[in-house]
N, C-alpha and C positions, 0 to 999 in steps of 0.2 A: 558141387561137384560137376553140374552140367556145364557151369561156366568154364572151369578148367579143362574139361574134355574139348569144348568148343574151340578154346584158344589153342589147345596144343594141335587139334586138326586144322584149324584156321592159319595159324601163323607158322608153326614149325613143320608139320607133316606136308602142306601144301608147298612151302619152299623147297623142302627136301625132294618131293616128287618132282617139282620143276626143275630142280638141278640134275636129278637122275635121268631125266627125259631128254636133257639137251644133247645134242649131237656130239658136242665137243667132248662130252664124258666118255665118248667111246675110244677115245685115243689112249695110248698106253701110258702116257705121262700123268695122267689124271687117275690112275689106279686107286691111289691112296685116298682121294677125294671121294671116289666111288663107294669104296669100302667104308669110309667114315659116314657117308650118308645112309647107307643101307644099315649099319650098326645102330644108328640113332633112330631111324624110321622103325626099325623092328622093336627097339625098347619102348618107343612112345606107344606103339600099337598094344604091346603087352600090358603096359600100365593102364591104357584105356579099357582093355577088357577086365582087368582087375577092379577098375571102378564101377564097370557096368555091373558085375557080379557081387558088388558090396564087399570085397575082400580088402579094399584099400581103406585105411583110416579116413575118416572125414577131414580131419585136422590137416592131414598130408594132401589129400586129394584136393582141397579147397584153393590152394595156391601152388602154382608149378615152379620149380627152380630150373631156369633153362640154362643155368651157367654151365651145366655139364654138357650141353648140347652146342657148345661154341666152337668146338674142334671143326665139324664139317663146314661151317660158314667161315672160319678162319683159312681153312684151305681153299674154299670157293673164292674169297677175295684175294688169293695170290695167284689165280689163273689170269690169263691174258684175254679170257672171253667177256665182252662187256655184258652180254646177257646173264651169265652166270654171276658176275660181280655185282651188277644192278640187282638180281634176285636176292642174293645174300645181304647186300646192304639194307635193302627195303625190309627184310624180315628182322634183321638186327634193330633196325630204328623202331619198329613196332614193339618189338619185346622189351626194349629199354623204355619206350613211352609208356606202357602198361605195367612196367614194374616187375615184369618177369625175369629180367636181367639186371641184377644189382651190381654185380662184379666185386663185392666186399671180401670174397674169399681171397687168400693169398695165392699168388701165382705160383704154380709149381716149377715152372721153367726158370724163373728168374727170381733170387731170394730178395727180399725187401721191397717187392712190388706186389701190387694187387692185380685181379683179373681184369679189373676196369682199365688199368693202364694198358694192358696188352690188348684190350678191345679197341680202345682209342687209337693205338699204334697201328692196328691192323686196318682201321677205317682210314686212317690219314696216308698210309702207304698205298692206298688204291689210286691216289692222285700220282701220276708219273709226269707231270708237265703239260704243255700245250696239246699234246697228242692224245691226251686222255679222252675217252669218250665223253660227249656232252651230257648223255644220260647218267653216266657214271659220276660226272661232276656234280650234278644235282642231287644224286643220292648221297653223295658224301657230305654236302651241305646239310641236307635235312637231318641226317644221322648225328652230325657233330652239334647242331643246334639242339637236338633232343637230348644229347648227353649233357649239355651245360645247363639247360633249363629243366631237366627232369628233377622231381623231388625225391626220386628213389636212388640217385646216383650222386655220388661225391667224388669230385676230382680236385687235385691240388698241384700246385708247383709246376713242373716240367709238362704235366699232362694238360694243363690249362693253356700254357704257352704254345703247346703243339697244335691245339685245336685252332687258336687265333691264328697262329701262322698259317696252317693249311687253308683257312678261309681267306686270308689275305693273298695267298699265292694263287689261289683259284681266280680271284678277283683280278689279279695283274695278268695271268697268263691265259685266261679263257678268252676265246674268240666269239663266244656267244653272248649276246647283250643280255639276254634274259639271265643267263647264269652270272654275268658280272653284276647286274643290278641285285640278284638275290644274294650273292655272296656279300655285297656291300650292306645290304639290309640285315643280314644274318650276323655279320661282324659287329655292326651297332648294337643289335639287340644281345648279343654275347656280353660285350663289355658293359652295357647298363646292368644286366643280371649279376656279372661278376662285382661290380662296384656296389651294387646295393646290398649283396650278401655280405661283402667287407664291411660296410657301414653298419649293418644291423649286428654283426658279430662284435664289432668295437663297442657299440652301445651295449649290447648284453654283456660283455665282459666287464665293462665300467660298473653297470648296475650290480653284477654278482659281486664284485669286489668292494662295493659300497664308495665307488669313487666316480663321481660324475663330472666328466671334464667341462671346461668352459664352453666348448662348442655344443655340447649336449644341452647345457643349460640355457644357452642362447637360444637353442632351437626350441626347448619347451617354452621359454618366454615369448618367443615369437608366435608359437601356436596358441599361447593363452591371449595374447593381444589380438590375433586374428578372430579367436571366438568371442572375445569381448566386442570387438567391432561388428561382427555379423550377428550378435545376440539380438533378440526382440527388445530386451530391456534398454539397450542403447538408444532405440528410436522413440522411447517415451519421454525424453526430457523436455520439460515445458520452457517454452522460450521466455526469457526475460523481458519484461516491459522495456520499450525503447524510451530513452530519455531524449527529448528533442531539446537542445540547448538553445537558449534565448539569445539573440543577437542583440547586444546594447549597442546603440549608435553613440560612439564616443566622439565629441567635437573638441577640438583644442581650445583651451582655455585663453581667451584674449586679455593680454594685460594693458591697461590703458596707458597711454604715454603721459609720463610726469610733467606736471605744470610747473610754471616758474616759481610759484609759492612753494611747491613741495620741495624744489631744490634748496630754495633759500632756508627753510625750516631744517633740512637735514644738514646743511653745512653749519648753521647755528648751533644745533644740537651737538655736533661733532666737537666743535671748538669749546663749548662748555663743558664737556665731559673730560677734555685733556687739561685745561688749567683754569677752570672756572670762568672762562670768558674768552674774548677774542684777542688773540696774541699771535706772534710769528707771522706778521705781514698779512693776516687775514683781516679783511675789511667787510663790513656788512653790505649786503647787496641792496643798492637803491633801486627803487621802482624805476624801470625803463632802462637799467644798465644791461650791458651783455653778460650772459652768464660765463662766457670763458674769459672775462676781463676781471674777475673777482680777486685773483691771486695777483700781488704785485711782485 
């Protein structure tokens, strides 16, 4: 209960008081904004008084629903005063970051849309081009990054494209180097978060329907392989003994040159195998005769 009261006084009441004390609010064109801030401030103070006296139920006082206080901040973002716009964006960013604004309720002004779509549209419309105040540009970047990365808020389709487009426009149109660098880094972080959520949702749907696609199976196999490679058991393999091959020196066999007697015996044996003796003009080799002249 104490945390809820501190949140109301810290985020909402201080922002409303700061807007009400701004000298721009004295102008007649900001009469609707002034009345909306006063109504929201009085309502919050009444709730804080009921919490102090214990008349507020604990379950309700434990967490505040700041969606109903969005109207004064929406009107503040529509003004041309950089101080009022920066104060409003800063308060919205903190309320979204801590989950006090979820925007899941349907938008009463536009059928078929939720309140978070209206909140994102209000934040993006604060950027009016290169002439937008540099402090306002930075607050827009911070608020949009919080909307995309917050676990309490869900945005889809056109709202996601609007956040990405606005950050990209700030990166292109801003003349401040710090804002350009911040917008570029924010855009990269947004896309990483969006694609990670898309992949997780696809994997969850595949498992819920019992259909694991090939890419998911390959990813699981790769993870198992990495775990196997980095596991301690893989480093306990004993090395096999090395077998040192023996090098045998092989020398070519030297065939001795045939002698004259060997040639004579070979010719005689060949003739005896053909017709049982020497025939066909084959004469025996006489000792001392030339080997090449044995055939007539």
